[in-house]
N, C-alpha and C positions, 0 to 999 in steps of 0.2 A: 467561679472563674473558669474552670475547665469546660463547663457547658458553653460559656461565651466563646472560648477559643474554638471549640468544636463547631459551633454555629457559624463563625466567620470562615473557617476552613471549608465547610460544606457549601456555604454560599459562594465562595470563590470558585470552587470546583464546578458547581452548577452553572454559574455565569460563564465560565470558560467553555463548558460543553454546549451551552445555549448558543454561543457565538461560533460554533463549529471548531473550537480549538482542539487540536490533537497534540499530544505529547511529542516533542521533537524526537525523542528516543524511538517511538513507534515508527516514525517516518524513516529514520536512519536504519532501523532494523529491516523494514520492508525494502528499502533501496539496496541494502547490502545483500539481502536474499536474492534479489533479481540480478544485480551486477555480478554476483558470484557464479552465475551460470555460464558455462563456456560458450554457449551459442548466442549470448546477449552481448552486443557491441556497446550499446548505450541506452540509458533511460532518459528520454527527453522531457518527460513530464510524469509526475507522480502525485496523485491526490488521495488523501485519506479523509473520510468524512464519517462522522457518527450518524447513525440512523437508529435512534432509540438506544438500545444497549449493544448494537452491532456496529462494528467498524467496517465500512466498505472501502474498497481500494480500486482505483483506476490508474493504469499505467500505460504510457505510450513508449514503445521500445523500438530500437533498431537491432535487428537480428543479423547474425553473420551467415547463417546457413539456411535460412528460410526462403527458398527460391520459389516455392509454390504455396498455394493456399493451404494445402494439406500439411506441408512442412510447418507453416505458422500455427496451425491448429495443434499440432504436437507440441510446439514450443509453448503455446498458451497453457496447455495442461501441465507442462513442466514448471512454468512460472507459478501457476496456481498452487501446485503441490509444494513448491519451495516457500511460497508466502504462508501457506497454512502450517507448514512445519515451524517457521520462524515466529508466526503470530497465531497461536491456537485460538480458535473461536472467532476468527475474522468472518465477516459476512460475505457479501458479493465481491468477487475478484474479476475485474474486467481488464483484459490486456488487448491493446490494439497496436497495429504497426504505426510507427511515427511517420509523418509525412515527408521525412527526409529520405534521400537516396541511400540504399544499402551499400556499404563499402565493398 
């Protein structure tokens, strides 16, 4: 019976992963890590996707203090560091400016 339960659980997890399912807790953790930064005004889009055993992240953000491209590059590195601290072992982290106007 225990083997049957293990088989069903493994099959559910595998199917969830095949359909690009990501645990909502991971998404919340990533969003909190980004929103917790003082120079981030908003996260307009956040995508997490499994690529094999690596979780890749893409975020569109509105920054408060990124007036130049160089400023945004510094913010990108800050966001990436915050994500990697919150989600160790994450794969690619892509941060882009949101197409909205900066406040």
